[in-house]
N, C-alpha and C positions, 0 to 999 in steps of 0.2 A: 545195306546190301543192295547192289544194283538190280533193277527189275529186268526181267527177260524182255527182249524185243517182241512187240506184238505183230504177228503175221496173220494176214487173211489169205486163205486159199479160196479163190473165187469159185463158187458153186454155180454153174450155169447149165448143168445137165450133161457135161461131157468131161471125160478124163478119169483116170484112176485116182480120184481125189483122196481116198482114205489112206492109200499108201504114202502119198505126199504129206498128208497131215502127220502121220506117225513118224515119218523120217525127219520132219522139221521139229517135232516135239523132242525127238531123241537128241538133237543137237542144241537144245536149250531154248527154242522159241516158244512163246505163248501163242498157240495157234487156234484160230477160229475158222471153221468151214461155213461160209455164208455167201449168199447172193445179194446181201444188203449193200446198196451203193454207199451209204454213209459210213458204214463200218469199213468197207474197202478203201474209201478215201482217207480215213483217219488212221489206219494201221501204219506201223513203222515200215512194214514191207508187204507187198502184194504179190502173190504167186498166181500165175495164169496157167493152169494145166491144159492139156488137150490131147485127145486121141480121135482118130476117125478122119472124116473128110474135111478139107479146108473150109468149104462153103457152109457145111453144117455147123462147124465150130463158130464161124462168124455169125451165123443166125442165132446160135445160142448166146453168144456174147452180147449181141445187140438186144436180145430179149430181156436181159437183166441190166442193160445200160453199161455193160462192161467196156464197150468202146469208149464211152465218155469218161469212165473212171480212169482207164489207162491214160487217155490223153490229158486229163486234168492232173493226175499224179505226176506225169513226166514234165508237164509244164511247170509244176512247182518243185521239181527236183527230188521227188519222192520215189524210192526204189520200187522197181517192178522186176520180177523174174518170170520169164516165159519158159515152159517146158514142152518139148516135142511140137505138136501142132500149135501149142501156145507160143512157141517161138516163130513158127512159120507165118502165123497171121500178123506178125509185126511188119512183114514186108508189104509191098504195094498190092500184089495179087498172087493167087495160086491158080495153077492150071492142072486140072484132073480130067482125064478122058476127053480132052479137047474143050472142056468147059472152064471158062475163066470166072473167078470169084474175086471180088475186091477185098483186100485186107485192110489192116489198120493204117498202113502207110507211114509207120514210124521210120522205116528204112526203105530206100529205093531197092527195087529188085523183084524177081519173080521166083516163086517156088514151083518146080515142075518135077517130072518123073526122073528118078535116077537112071542113068545109062549104065547098066551092069548086066552080067549074064544071069545073075540070080537076084530077083526082087520079090519080096521086100528084103532089105538089109536087116537081118535079125541076128543079134549076138554081140559079142564083146569086141571092141576095136580101140586102138590107140588114137590119140589126137595130137596135133601139133599146135601147142599154145604159144603165144607170142611173149616176148619179154614185157615185164610190167603187169602181167595178169594178176588179178586178185583171186578170181574164182579158182584158178589152178595152182595157187601157191602151195608148194609141197607135194604136187601131184604129177611131177614129171615121169613119163614112161608108164603111167597107169592106164588101165583099160576101163571103158565105160560101156554101158549096155544100150544098144540102139534097137529100135523096132520102127522102121519107116520105109515107105516106097518113094517118097517125095522129099526134096530138099532144095535149098538155095545153092546153086553151083557157082555163083559169083556174088561179090559184094562190092558195089561201086564205092570206093573209099574217097577218091579224089574228085572233087568238083569245085570249081572256082566259086567263092562266095559272091552273093549278089552285091551290087554297089552299096557301100555303107555298112555292110555286115562284116563282123570280125570272123576270121576262119576259126572253126571249132576243132578241138583235138580229134584226130582220127580214131574211130572205134578200134578196139582190140578184137581181132577176129581169130578164132581157133578153127583149124581145118581137120578133116578126116578124109578117108578114102574108102569108097566101095564102087568099084568100076571106074569111076572118076572122082575128082576131088569135090567136096561139098563143105558147106559151112556147118561146123559142129557146135559152135558157141560164139556169142558176141558179148562184149562188155562195152557199153556206150553210155557213159555218165550214169544216170540213175536206172537205165534200162539194161538188163542182162538177160541172156536166154541161152538155153541148151537144146540141141536137137535130140540128144540122148536123154535117158531117164535117170537122173541122179538118184531118185528114190529106189531104183532097182539095180544100182551099180555098186552095191556092197560098201566096203570101207572107203573106197575112193569117192563114191557119190556122197557118202555121209560127210567126208572132209570138205568136199566142194560146197555142200549146203551149209556146213559150219562156217566156211570162209564167207559166204554171202550173209548169213545171219550175223556173224561177228562184225561185218561192216555196217550193220544197222545200228549198232550201239552208240 
């Protein structure tokens, strides 16, 4: 009988980690909540949750060496899933109240305040997923639960490779709208992330997590 994929939910003091743990367990993962670097490096999959301010989340991640763990896992092609601010910190920087904070820099781009009549964006919204998506397989026209005031509103996909480098496949970017268009999810090789909370998104969120866990097998 095949063993369940081992997933670490990174515990660095931020995020609704218990709900993420329970949601992953329900879709068949063997889940550990820990801030231990070695466990996070060795797991089949790593989940980086996050709520609150971009800069504070980055401070928490650095405090447990999470920035190094994410970098090393991705360098080795090992899956990472970021959720909410755990997605935002994958970008170069975040800007909140005029204060810039450096992110993990896995993706070029800036996370800043949504331009909408009502902020935060709180509630259920549809998403526009691209062809070839794994995360959203079987989830066309479903709604997902968002709670955020900041987002990446662009995703620089096309950039000429440096001399001698081979062009990499373009990331798959899923969009949503609240006032203006923003990045709702990204699938980029071993790195995937969602701006919404799959663990709070009912059956649709459970299916998305099941799709991600299934790809770890």
